[in-house]
Residue, then its C-alpha position, 0 to 999 in steps of 0.5 A: m687669057c689677057s688681063p685688062e692691062p695692055v702691058n700683059c696682053f702682048p706677051v701672052l699673045v706672043n706666047i700663044l702664037s709661038n706655042t701654036f707654031l711649035r706644036l704645028l711643027n711637031s716640036s715638044a718645046s714650049f715657051r713660058v711667059w712671066t708677068k713680073l717685069f723685074y727681078t725683085a729681091d726681098g733680102p736686105d743683103v741684096k738691097n744693101y749690095l745694090f745700093h752700094t754698087l749704084l752709089n759707087h758708080l754714081l761717085l765715079v761718074a760725079a768725079g769724072l764730070p768736073p774735069l770734062f767741064a774744066m777742059s772745055s773751059a781751058e780749050d775756050y780760053k786757048v782759042r780766046s772764044t767769047s760768049c755773045 
């Protein structure tokens, strides 16, 4: 039931226990567990979309960081703080 990898062991155990409790309560429902951790896309269109989306988010974050440092420096100048 459980492979040698500990990552797969806990979800399988939870699945077995959950389905056992559901059957004890006379329910017809059941849980299913998949071993894939993340969704994998094989198509180049999905990978291209993901790359451009992440690149756009990275550029927006990179554009927002320099003003943050500049405002901190300007505030230090206003209060005339010095480094030891």
